[in-house]
GUROGU-603153 format. One record per residue (C-alpha): x, y, z. Coordinates in Angstrom, 1 decimal. Layout:
<nodes>
<node><X>X</X><Y>Y</Y><Z>Z</Z></node>
...
</nodes>
This chain:
<nodes>
<node><X>-18.9</X><Y>-41.7</Y><Z>-52.8</Z></node>
<node><X>-17.8</X><Y>-41.6</Y><Z>-49.2</Z></node>
<node><X>-15.0</X><Y>-39.2</Y><Z>-49.9</Z></node>
<node><X>-17.4</X><Y>-36.7</Y><Z>-51.6</Z></node>
<node><X>-19.7</X><Y>-36.7</Y><Z>-48.5</Z></node>
<node><X>-16.8</X><Y>-36.1</Y><Z>-46.2</Z></node>
<node><X>-15.6</X><Y>-33.2</Y><Z>-48.4</Z></node>
<node><X>-19.1</X><Y>-31.7</Y><Z>-48.4</Z></node>
<node><X>-19.4</X><Y>-32.1</Y><Z>-44.7</Z></node>
<node><X>-16.1</X><Y>-30.4</Y><Z>-44.1</Z></node>
<node><X>-16.9</X><Y>-27.4</Y><Z>-46.3</Z></node>
<node><X>-20.3</X><Y>-27.0</Y><Z>-44.6</Z></node>
<node><X>-18.7</X><Y>-27.1</Y><Z>-41.1</Z></node>
<node><X>-16.1</X><Y>-24.5</Y><Z>-42.0</Z></node>
<node><X>-18.8</X><Y>-22.2</Y><Z>-43.4</Z></node>
<node><X>-20.9</X><Y>-22.6</Y><Z>-40.2</Z></node>
<node><X>-17.8</X><Y>-22.0</Y><Z>-38.0</Z></node>
<node><X>-16.9</X><Y>-18.8</Y><Z>-39.9</Z></node>
<node><X>-20.5</X><Y>-17.6</Y><Z>-39.7</Z></node>
<node><X>-20.6</X><Y>-18.2</Y><Z>-35.9</Z></node>
<node><X>-17.2</X><Y>-16.5</Y><Z>-35.4</Z></node>
<node><X>-18.4</X><Y>-13.4</Y><Z>-37.3</Z></node>
<node><X>-21.6</X><Y>-13.3</Y><Z>-35.2</Z></node>
<node><X>-19.6</X><Y>-13.5</Y><Z>-31.9</Z></node>
<node><X>-17.2</X><Y>-10.7</Y><Z>-33.0</Z></node>
<node><X>-20.2</X><Y>-8.5</Y><Z>-34.0</Z></node>
<node><X>-21.9</X><Y>-9.2</Y><Z>-30.6</Z></node>
<node><X>-18.7</X><Y>-8.3</Y><Z>-28.7</Z></node>
<node><X>-18.3</X><Y>-5.1</Y><Z>-30.7</Z></node>
<node><X>-21.9</X><Y>-4.1</Y><Z>-30.0</Z></node>
<node><X>-21.4</X><Y>-4.8</Y><Z>-26.3</Z></node>
<node><X>-18.3</X><Y>-2.6</Y><Z>-26.2</Z></node>
<node><X>-20.2</X><Y>0.3</Y><Z>-27.7</Z></node>
<node><X>-22.9</X><Y>0.0</Y><Z>-25.1</Z></node>
<node><X>-20.5</X><Y>0.2</Y><Z>-22.2</Z></node>
<node><X>-20.2</X><Y>3.8</Y><Z>-21.0</Z></node>
<node><X>-16.8</X><Y>5.4</Y><Z>-21.3</Z></node>
<node><X>-16.5</X><Y>5.9</Y><Z>-17.6</Z></node>
<node><X>-17.0</X><Y>2.2</Y><Z>-17.0</Z></node>
<node><X>-14.0</X><Y>1.1</Y><Z>-19.2</Z></node>
<node><X>-10.7</X><Y>0.3</Y><Z>-17.5</Z></node>
<node><X>-8.3</X><Y>3.1</Y><Z>-18.3</Z></node>
<node><X>-4.6</X><Y>2.4</Y><Z>-19.0</Z></node>
<node><X>-1.9</X><Y>5.0</Y><Z>-18.8</Z></node>
<node><X>1.0</X><Y>5.1</Y><Z>-21.1</Z></node>
<node><X>4.3</X><Y>5.9</Y><Z>-19.6</Z></node>
<node><X>5.9</X><Y>9.3</Y><Z>-20.2</Z></node>
<node><X>9.1</X><Y>8.5</Y><Z>-18.4</Z></node>
<node><X>12.1</X><Y>10.6</Y><Z>-19.2</Z></node>
<node><X>15.2</X><Y>9.0</Y><Z>-20.6</Z></node>
<node><X>17.1</X><Y>10.8</Y><Z>-17.8</Z></node>
<node><X>14.9</X><Y>9.4</Y><Z>-15.0</Z></node>
<node><X>16.5</X><Y>7.9</Y><Z>-12.0</Z></node>
<node><X>16.1</X><Y>4.2</Y><Z>-11.5</Z></node>
<node><X>13.8</X><Y>3.3</Y><Z>-8.7</Z></node>
<node><X>15.2</X><Y>0.5</Y><Z>-6.5</Z></node>
<node><X>11.9</X><Y>-1.5</Y><Z>-6.6</Z></node>
<node><X>12.0</X><Y>-1.4</Y><Z>-10.4</Z></node>
<node><X>15.7</X><Y>-2.3</Y><Z>-10.7</Z></node>
<node><X>16.3</X><Y>-5.7</Y><Z>-12.4</Z></node>
<node><X>20.1</X><Y>-5.7</Y><Z>-11.9</Z></node>
<node><X>22.0</X><Y>-8.2</Y><Z>-9.9</Z></node>
<node><X>22.2</X><Y>-5.8</Y><Z>-6.9</Z></node>
<node><X>19.0</X><Y>-3.7</Y><Z>-7.0</Z></node>
<node><X>19.5</X><Y>-2.5</Y><Z>-3.4</Z></node>
<node><X>22.8</X><Y>-1.3</Y><Z>-2.1</Z></node>
<node><X>23.4</X><Y>-2.7</Y><Z>1.4</Z></node>
<node><X>23.1</X><Y>-0.3</Y><Z>4.3</Z></node>
<node><X>26.7</X><Y>-1.0</Y><Z>5.2</Z></node>
<node><X>27.9</X><Y>0.0</Y><Z>1.7</Z></node>
<node><X>25.7</X><Y>3.0</Y><Z>1.8</Z></node>
<node><X>27.2</X><Y>4.2</Y><Z>5.1</Z></node>
<node><X>30.7</X><Y>3.6</Y><Z>3.8</Z></node>
<node><X>30.0</X><Y>5.7</Y><Z>0.8</Z></node>
<node><X>28.5</X><Y>8.5</Y><Z>2.9</Z></node>
<node><X>31.6</X><Y>8.6</Y><Z>5.1</Z></node>
<node><X>34.2</X><Y>8.3</Y><Z>2.4</Z></node>
<node><X>32.9</X><Y>9.5</Y><Z>-0.9</Z></node>
<node><X>29.8</X><Y>11.7</Y><Z>-0.5</Z></node>
<node><X>30.2</X><Y>15.4</Y><Z>-1.3</Z></node>
<node><X>27.3</X><Y>17.7</Y><Z>-0.6</Z></node>
<node><X>26.1</X><Y>19.9</Y><Z>-3.4</Z></node>
<node><X>26.5</X><Y>22.9</Y><Z>-1.0</Z></node>
<node><X>29.9</X><Y>22.6</Y><Z>0.7</Z></node>
<node><X>28.7</X><Y>24.7</Y><Z>3.6</Z></node>
<node><X>26.0</X><Y>22.1</Y><Z>4.4</Z></node>
<node><X>28.3</X><Y>19.0</Y><Z>3.9</Z></node>
<node><X>28.6</X><Y>18.1</Y><Z>7.6</Z></node>
<node><X>24.8</X><Y>18.6</Y><Z>8.1</Z></node>
<node><X>24.1</X><Y>16.4</Y><Z>5.1</Z></node>
<node><X>26.3</X><Y>13.6</Y><Z>6.3</Z></node>
<node><X>24.6</X><Y>13.6</Y><Z>9.7</Z></node>
<node><X>21.1</X><Y>13.8</Y><Z>8.1</Z></node>
<node><X>21.9</X><Y>10.9</Y><Z>5.7</Z></node>
<node><X>22.9</X><Y>8.7</Y><Z>8.6</Z></node>
<node><X>20.6</X><Y>9.9</Y><Z>11.4</Z></node>
<node><X>17.5</X><Y>11.3</Y><Z>9.6</Z></node>
<node><X>15.8</X><Y>14.6</Y><Z>10.0</Z></node>
<node><X>13.3</X><Y>14.2</Y><Z>12.9</Z></node>
<node><X>12.0</X><Y>17.7</Y><Z>13.7</Z></node>
<node><X>12.3</X><Y>17.4</Y><Z>17.4</Z></node>
<node><X>16.0</X><Y>16.3</Y><Z>17.3</Z></node>
<node><X>18.9</X><Y>18.7</Y><Z>16.9</Z></node>
<node><X>21.6</X><Y>17.9</Y><Z>14.4</Z></node>
<node><X>24.9</X><Y>19.0</Y><Z>15.9</Z></node>
<node><X>27.8</X><Y>19.9</Y><Z>13.6</Z></node>
<node><X>31.2</X><Y>21.5</Y><Z>14.3</Z></node>
<node><X>29.8</X><Y>25.0</Y><Z>13.5</Z></node>
<node><X>26.2</X><Y>25.0</Y><Z>14.6</Z></node>
<node><X>23.3</X><Y>23.2</Y><Z>16.2</Z></node>
<node><X>20.4</X><Y>23.0</Y><Z>13.7</Z></node>
<node><X>16.8</X><Y>22.3</Y><Z>14.6</Z></node>
<node><X>13.9</X><Y>21.4</Y><Z>12.3</Z></node>
<node><X>16.0</X><Y>21.6</Y><Z>9.1</Z></node>
<node><X>14.8</X><Y>19.0</Y><Z>6.6</Z></node>
<node><X>11.7</X><Y>16.9</Y><Z>6.6</Z></node>
<node><X>9.5</X><Y>16.5</Y><Z>9.7</Z></node>
<node><X>9.9</X><Y>12.8</Y><Z>10.1</Z></node>
<node><X>12.9</X><Y>11.9</Y><Z>8.0</Z></node>
<node><X>10.7</X><Y>11.4</Y><Z>4.9</Z></node>
<node><X>13.4</X><Y>13.0</Y><Z>2.7</Z></node>
<node><X>16.1</X><Y>10.6</Y><Z>3.8</Z></node>
<node><X>13.9</X><Y>7.6</Y><Z>3.7</Z></node>
<node><X>13.0</X><Y>8.2</Y><Z>0.1</Z></node>
<node><X>16.6</X><Y>9.0</Y><Z>-0.9</Z></node>
<node><X>18.1</X><Y>5.9</Y><Z>0.7</Z></node>
<node><X>15.4</X><Y>3.4</Y><Z>-0.2</Z></node>
<node><X>14.4</X><Y>4.5</Y><Z>-3.7</Z></node>
<node><X>17.3</X><Y>6.5</Y><Z>-5.3</Z></node>
<node><X>20.5</X><Y>5.5</Y><Z>-3.5</Z></node>
<node><X>22.1</X><Y>3.6</Y><Z>-6.3</Z></node>
<node><X>21.9</X><Y>6.5</Y><Z>-8.7</Z></node>
<node><X>22.8</X><Y>9.0</Y><Z>-6.0</Z></node>
<node><X>26.0</X><Y>7.1</Y><Z>-5.4</Z></node>
<node><X>26.7</X><Y>7.3</Y><Z>-9.1</Z></node>
<node><X>26.4</X><Y>11.1</Y><Z>-8.9</Z></node>
<node><X>23.2</X><Y>11.3</Y><Z>-10.9</Z></node>
<node><X>20.8</X><Y>14.1</Y><Z>-10.1</Z></node>
<node><X>17.1</X><Y>14.0</Y><Z>-10.1</Z></node>
<node><X>14.2</X><Y>16.4</Y><Z>-10.5</Z></node>
<node><X>11.4</X><Y>16.9</Y><Z>-8.0</Z></node>
<node><X>8.2</X><Y>18.9</Y><Z>-7.6</Z></node>
<node><X>7.0</X><Y>20.0</Y><Z>-4.2</Z></node>
<node><X>3.4</X><Y>21.2</Y><Z>-4.0</Z></node>
<node><X>3.1</X><Y>23.2</Y><Z>-0.8</Z></node>
<node><X>6.8</X><Y>24.0</Y><Z>-0.3</Z></node>
<node><X>6.1</X><Y>26.3</Y><Z>2.6</Z></node>
<node><X>9.2</X><Y>27.5</Y><Z>4.6</Z></node>
<node><X>12.4</X><Y>27.2</Y><Z>2.7</Z></node>
<node><X>14.2</X><Y>25.1</Y><Z>5.4</Z></node>
<node><X>12.1</X><Y>24.4</Y><Z>8.5</Z></node>
<node><X>10.3</X><Y>21.1</Y><Z>8.2</Z></node>
<node><X>11.0</X><Y>21.1</Y><Z>4.4</Z></node>
<node><X>10.8</X><Y>17.9</Y><Z>2.5</Z></node>
<node><X>13.1</X><Y>19.1</Y><Z>-0.3</Z></node>
<node><X>15.8</X><Y>21.3</Y><Z>1.5</Z></node>
<node><X>17.9</X><Y>18.1</Y><Z>1.6</Z></node>
<node><X>17.6</X><Y>17.5</Y><Z>-2.1</Z></node>
<node><X>18.8</X><Y>21.0</Y><Z>-2.9</Z></node>
<node><X>21.6</X><Y>21.4</Y><Z>-0.5</Z></node>
<node><X>22.9</X><Y>17.8</Y><Z>-0.2</Z></node>
<node><X>22.1</X><Y>16.2</Y><Z>-3.6</Z></node>
<node><X>22.0</X><Y>19.2</Y><Z>-6.0</Z></node>
<node><X>18.7</X><Y>18.1</Y><Z>-7.6</Z></node>
<node><X>16.7</X><Y>20.5</Y><Z>-9.7</Z></node>
<node><X>13.1</X><Y>21.1</Y><Z>-8.7</Z></node>
<node><X>9.9</X><Y>23.2</Y><Z>-8.7</Z></node>
<node><X>8.8</X><Y>24.6</Y><Z>-5.3</Z></node>
<node><X>5.2</X><Y>25.4</Y><Z>-5.7</Z></node>
<node><X>4.2</X><Y>27.9</Y><Z>-3.0</Z></node>
<node><X>1.5</X><Y>30.6</Y><Z>-3.4</Z></node>
<node><X>2.0</X><Y>32.2</Y><Z>0.0</Z></node>
<node><X>4.0</X><Y>35.4</Y><Z>-0.4</Z></node>
<node><X>5.6</X><Y>35.3</Y><Z>3.1</Z></node>
<node><X>7.7</X><Y>32.2</Y><Z>2.0</Z></node>
<node><X>8.5</X><Y>33.2</Y><Z>-1.5</Z></node>
<node><X>11.5</X><Y>35.6</Y><Z>-1.0</Z></node>
<node><X>13.4</X><Y>33.1</Y><Z>1.0</Z></node>
<node><X>12.7</X><Y>30.3</Y><Z>-1.5</Z></node>
<node><X>14.0</X><Y>32.5</Y><Z>-4.3</Z></node>
<node><X>17.2</X><Y>33.6</Y><Z>-2.4</Z></node>
<node><X>18.1</X><Y>30.6</Y><Z>-0.3</Z></node>
<node><X>17.0</X><Y>27.6</Y><Z>-2.4</Z></node>
<node><X>18.2</X><Y>26.3</Y><Z>-5.7</Z></node>
<node><X>14.7</X><Y>25.1</Y><Z>-6.7</Z></node>
<node><X>12.6</X><Y>27.3</Y><Z>-9.0</Z></node>
<node><X>9.8</X><Y>29.0</Y><Z>-7.2</Z></node>
<node><X>6.3</X><Y>28.7</Y><Z>-8.7</Z></node>
<node><X>4.1</X><Y>31.3</Y><Z>-7.0</Z></node>
<node><X>0.9</X><Y>29.6</Y><Z>-7.9</Z></node>
<node><X>-1.4</X><Y>26.8</Y><Z>-6.8</Z></node>
<node><X>-2.4</X><Y>23.7</Y><Z>-8.8</Z></node>
<node><X>-6.0</X><Y>23.4</Y><Z>-10.1</Z></node>
<node><X>-7.7</X><Y>21.6</Y><Z>-13.0</Z></node>
<node><X>-8.1</X><Y>24.7</Y><Z>-15.1</Z></node>
<node><X>-6.7</X><Y>28.2</Y><Z>-15.0</Z></node>
<node><X>-8.5</X><Y>30.2</Y><Z>-12.3</Z></node>
<node><X>-8.0</X><Y>33.0</Y><Z>-9.8</Z></node>
<node><X>-8.3</X><Y>31.8</Y><Z>-6.2</Z></node>
<node><X>-8.1</X><Y>33.6</Y><Z>-2.9</Z></node>
<node><X>-6.5</X><Y>32.3</Y><Z>0.3</Z></node>
<node><X>-6.3</X><Y>33.2</Y><Z>3.9</Z></node>
<node><X>-3.0</X><Y>32.1</Y><Z>5.5</Z></node>
<node><X>-2.8</X><Y>30.6</Y><Z>8.9</Z></node>
<node><X>-1.2</X><Y>32.8</Y><Z>11.6</Z></node>
<node><X>1.0</X><Y>29.9</Y><Z>12.5</Z></node>
<node><X>3.9</X><Y>29.5</Y><Z>10.1</Z></node>
<node><X>3.9</X><Y>26.1</Y><Z>8.4</Z></node>
<node><X>0.2</X><Y>25.5</Y><Z>9.1</Z></node>
<node><X>-1.0</X><Y>26.0</Y><Z>5.5</Z></node>
<node><X>-3.9</X><Y>28.1</Y><Z>4.3</Z></node>
<node><X>-7.6</X><Y>28.2</Y><Z>3.4</Z></node>
<node><X>-8.3</X><Y>28.4</Y><Z>-0.3</Z></node>
<node><X>-11.4</X><Y>29.1</Y><Z>-2.3</Z></node>
<node><X>-12.4</X><Y>30.5</Y><Z>-5.7</Z></node>
<node><X>-12.6</X><Y>34.3</Y><Z>-6.0</Z></node>
<node><X>-16.1</X><Y>35.5</Y><Z>-6.1</Z></node>
<node><X>-17.6</X><Y>38.6</Y><Z>-7.7</Z></node>
<node><X>-17.0</X><Y>40.6</Y><Z>-4.5</Z></node>
<node><X>-13.2</X><Y>40.4</Y><Z>-5.2</Z></node>
<node><X>-10.6</X><Y>39.9</Y><Z>-2.5</Z></node>
<node><X>-11.9</X><Y>40.3</Y><Z>1.1</Z></node>
<node><X>-9.8</X><Y>41.8</Y><Z>3.8</Z></node>
<node><X>-7.2</X><Y>39.4</Y><Z>5.2</Z></node>
<node><X>-7.3</X><Y>37.4</Y><Z>2.0</Z></node>
<node><X>-4.8</X><Y>37.2</Y><Z>-0.9</Z></node>
<node><X>-5.4</X><Y>36.6</Y><Z>-4.6</Z></node>
<node><X>-3.4</X><Y>33.9</Y><Z>-6.3</Z></node>
<node><X>-3.4</X><Y>32.6</Y><Z>-9.9</Z></node>
<node><X>-3.7</X><Y>28.8</Y><Z>-10.3</Z></node>
<node><X>-3.1</X><Y>26.5</Y><Z>-13.2</Z></node>
<node><X>-3.0</X><Y>22.8</Y><Z>-14.2</Z></node>
<node><X>0.3</X><Y>21.1</Y><Z>-13.3</Z></node>
<node><X>1.0</X><Y>20.2</Y><Z>-16.9</Z></node>
<node><X>0.8</X><Y>23.9</Y><Z>-17.8</Z></node>
<node><X>3.1</X><Y>24.8</Y><Z>-14.9</Z></node>
<node><X>5.6</X><Y>22.2</Y><Z>-15.9</Z></node>
<node><X>5.5</X><Y>23.3</Y><Z>-19.6</Z></node>
<node><X>6.1</X><Y>26.9</Y><Z>-18.5</Z></node>
<node><X>9.0</X><Y>25.9</Y><Z>-16.3</Z></node>
<node><X>11.2</X><Y>23.8</Y><Z>-18.5</Z></node>
<node><X>8.8</X><Y>21.8</Y><Z>-20.5</Z></node>
<node><X>9.1</X><Y>18.6</Y><Z>-18.5</Z></node>
<node><X>6.5</X><Y>15.8</Y><Z>-18.4</Z></node>
<node><X>8.2</X><Y>13.6</Y><Z>-15.8</Z></node>
<node><X>9.5</X><Y>14.2</Y><Z>-12.3</Z></node>
<node><X>11.5</X><Y>11.6</Y><Z>-10.3</Z></node>
<node><X>9.7</X><Y>12.7</Y><Z>-7.1</Z></node>
<node><X>6.4</X><Y>14.5</Y><Z>-6.5</Z></node>
<node><X>5.7</X><Y>15.7</Y><Z>-3.0</Z></node>
<node><X>2.1</X><Y>16.8</Y><Z>-2.2</Z></node>
<node><X>1.4</X><Y>18.5</Y><Z>1.1</Z></node>
<node><X>-1.3</X><Y>21.2</Y><Z>0.7</Z></node>
<node><X>-3.1</X><Y>21.0</Y><Z>4.1</Z></node>
<node><X>-6.3</X><Y>19.2</Y><Z>3.1</Z></node>
<node><X>-6.4</X><Y>20.1</Y><Z>-0.6</Z></node>
<node><X>-4.5</X><Y>17.0</Y><Z>-1.7</Z></node>
<node><X>-7.6</X><Y>15.3</Y><Z>-3.3</Z></node>
<node><X>-8.3</X><Y>18.4</Y><Z>-5.4</Z></node>
<node><X>-4.7</X><Y>18.5</Y><Z>-6.6</Z></node>
<node><X>-4.7</X><Y>14.8</Y><Z>-7.5</Z></node>
<node><X>-7.9</X><Y>15.2</Y><Z>-9.5</Z></node>
<node><X>-6.4</X><Y>18.2</Y><Z>-11.3</Z></node>
<node><X>-3.4</X><Y>16.2</Y><Z>-12.6</Z></node>
<node><X>-3.4</X><Y>15.1</Y><Z>-16.3</Z></node>
<node><X>-2.2</X><Y>11.6</Y><Z>-15.7</Z></node>
<node><X>-1.9</X><Y>10.9</Y><Z>-19.5</Z></node>
<node><X>0.6</X><Y>13.7</Y><Z>-19.9</Z></node>
<node><X>2.5</X><Y>13.6</Y><Z>-16.7</Z></node>
<node><X>4.2</X><Y>10.8</Y><Z>-14.7</Z></node>
<node><X>6.4</X><Y>10.5</Y><Z>-11.7</Z></node>
<node><X>9.0</X><Y>8.0</Y><Z>-10.3</Z></node>
<node><X>7.7</X><Y>8.3</Y><Z>-6.7</Z></node>
<node><X>4.8</X><Y>10.2</Y><Z>-5.1</Z></node>
<node><X>4.6</X><Y>11.2</Y><Z>-1.4</Z></node>
<node><X>1.2</X><Y>12.4</Y><Z>-0.2</Z></node>
<node><X>0.4</X><Y>13.7</Y><Z>3.3</Z></node>
<node><X>-2.9</X><Y>11.8</Y><Z>3.7</Z></node>
<node><X>-4.0</X><Y>12.7</Y><Z>7.2</Z></node>
<node><X>-6.9</X><Y>14.8</Y><Z>5.8</Z></node>
<node><X>-7.8</X><Y>12.4</Y><Z>2.9</Z></node>
<node><X>-11.4</X><Y>11.3</Y><Z>3.5</Z></node>
<node><X>-10.9</X><Y>7.9</Y><Z>2.0</Z></node>
<node><X>-7.2</X><Y>6.8</Y><Z>1.8</Z></node>
<node><X>-8.2</X><Y>3.3</Y><Z>0.5</Z></node>
<node><X>-9.8</X><Y>5.0</Y><Z>-2.5</Z></node>
<node><X>-6.7</X><Y>7.0</Y><Z>-3.1</Z></node>
<node><X>-4.6</X><Y>3.9</Y><Z>-3.0</Z></node>
<node><X>-6.9</X><Y>2.3</Y><Z>-5.6</Z></node>
<node><X>-7.0</X><Y>5.3</Y><Z>-7.9</Z></node>
<node><X>-3.2</X><Y>5.6</Y><Z>-7.8</Z></node>
<node><X>-2.9</X><Y>1.9</Y><Z>-8.5</Z></node>
<node><X>-5.1</X><Y>2.3</Y><Z>-11.6</Z></node>
<node><X>-2.8</X><Y>5.1</Y><Z>-12.7</Z></node>
<node><X>0.2</X><Y>3.0</Y><Z>-12.4</Z></node>
<node><X>1.5</X><Y>3.7</Y><Z>-8.9</Z></node>
<node><X>1.7</X><Y>1.2</Y><Z>-6.0</Z></node>
<node><X>2.0</X><Y>2.0</Y><Z>-2.4</Z></node>
<node><X>5.6</X><Y>1.4</Y><Z>-1.4</Z></node>
<node><X>5.4</X><Y>2.3</Y><Z>2.3</Z></node>
<node><X>3.2</X><Y>4.0</Y><Z>4.9</Z></node>
<node><X>5.1</X><Y>6.8</Y><Z>6.6</Z></node>
<node><X>4.3</X><Y>8.7</Y><Z>9.8</Z></node>
<node><X>1.9</X><Y>11.2</Y><Z>8.3</Z></node>
<node><X>2.3</X><Y>10.3</Y><Z>4.6</Z></node>
<node><X>1.9</X><Y>7.5</Y><Z>2.1</Z></node>
<node><X>4.7</X><Y>6.8</Y><Z>-0.5</Z></node>
<node><X>3.9</X><Y>5.4</Y><Z>-3.9</Z></node>
<node><X>6.3</X><Y>4.2</Y><Z>-6.7</Z></node>
<node><X>5.7</X><Y>3.9</Y><Z>-10.4</Z></node>
<node><X>4.8</X><Y>0.4</Y><Z>-11.3</Z></node>
<node><X>7.2</X><Y>-1.1</Y><Z>-13.9</Z></node>
<node><X>4.6</X><Y>-3.3</Y><Z>-15.5</Z></node>
<node><X>2.1</X><Y>-1.1</Y><Z>-17.4</Z></node>
<node><X>-0.2</X><Y>-3.5</Y><Z>-19.3</Z></node>
<node><X>-2.3</X><Y>-5.4</Y><Z>-16.8</Z></node>
<node><X>-5.2</X><Y>-7.6</Y><Z>-17.6</Z></node>
<node><X>-8.6</X><Y>-6.6</Y><Z>-16.0</Z></node>
<node><X>-11.9</X><Y>-8.4</Y><Z>-16.1</Z></node>
<node><X>-14.7</X><Y>-6.7</Y><Z>-18.0</Z></node>
<node><X>-16.5</X><Y>-5.7</Y><Z>-14.7</Z></node>
<node><X>-13.4</X><Y>-4.4</Y><Z>-12.9</Z></node>
<node><X>-14.5</X><Y>-0.8</Y><Z>-12.4</Z></node>
<node><X>-17.9</X><Y>-1.9</Y><Z>-11.1</Z></node>
<node><X>-16.0</X><Y>-3.1</Y><Z>-8.1</Z></node>
<node><X>-14.9</X><Y>0.5</Y><Z>-7.4</Z></node>
<node><X>-18.1</X><Y>1.1</Y><Z>-5.4</Z></node>
<node><X>-16.6</X><Y>-1.0</Y><Z>-2.7</Z></node>
<node><X>-13.9</X><Y>1.7</Y><Z>-2.4</Z></node>
<node><X>-16.2</X><Y>4.7</Y><Z>-2.3</Z></node>
<node><X>-18.2</X><Y>6.1</Y><Z>0.6</Z></node>
<node><X>-20.2</X><Y>8.1</Y><Z>-1.9</Z></node>
<node><X>-22.1</X><Y>6.0</Y><Z>-4.3</Z></node>
<node><X>-22.4</X><Y>9.0</Y><Z>-6.7</Z></node>
<node><X>-18.7</X><Y>9.7</Y><Z>-6.8</Z></node>
<node><X>-17.3</X><Y>9.9</Y><Z>-10.3</Z></node>
<node><X>-15.4</X><Y>6.8</Y><Z>-11.4</Z></node>
<node><X>-11.7</X><Y>7.7</Y><Z>-11.8</Z></node>
<node><X>-11.7</X><Y>10.5</Y><Z>-9.2</Z></node>
<node><X>-9.9</X><Y>10.3</Y><Z>-5.9</Z></node>
</nodes>
């Protein structure tokens, strides 16, 4: 008799447990439907190319970072510049940097302001990509706001010294002929926007100082302004080689950086490293947060830029209210969640 009661009790308990479990699942599903889409934590799947260079911070090998001494030995003994005419300059730049106020003296010339303004080009190469560079591997970059082909150029070094491929996005006509004839990157004579649109810009009278950009109105192109076609970055990359990944993305568009970041389709495109000139960013902390949510962590603050690297770990756990915390990052309570 006792055995029968125990069996009845066990069956009843199991039935109750199953009923409660189903109720909990139904409640959780209903709650998930009530949460607005813009309050859900977004995850971004990687679109990393099989030919991507290995970032030093993501390298799990026994020697992820090549010592400075070994790097210098390789530069002195084994490095060969992609452009032989620039070899001596490249060696000096790799060892001394490219500070714009410092001359680089070679046996044939004294160069001034070649390469990046504050050695950003060399810092990135030696700290993020040096292992693959020493193996002879070549990367791919995108520079939005390429400007002058050589003076204070963040990618001149990657063309002439490393032989990388790249897209030089530069809508200002005065720089385009030199980029076409004196660089190995592919010129993209456009600007980057969220959708295809015609814009107009007024270039600064000071070379290298950028430009003012605005949508073209019904009155057309005013005197002193120039029309330029703009498109999303994923369309530009599709039109110029069909890539969805770049080892290095450099963004320097004189105050328009936030608009470009918001125009990128982060589900379609990904990058190994991103350098952004952030002096005109209204809320750099928010930019750090949004890039972190898209899978990029700040690697280092530079003189006038911030450098981010692709995070190796993609699937992170977040609490249900995670994006409610974003208001802490924003100076504008009405700012759209997910925007920079």
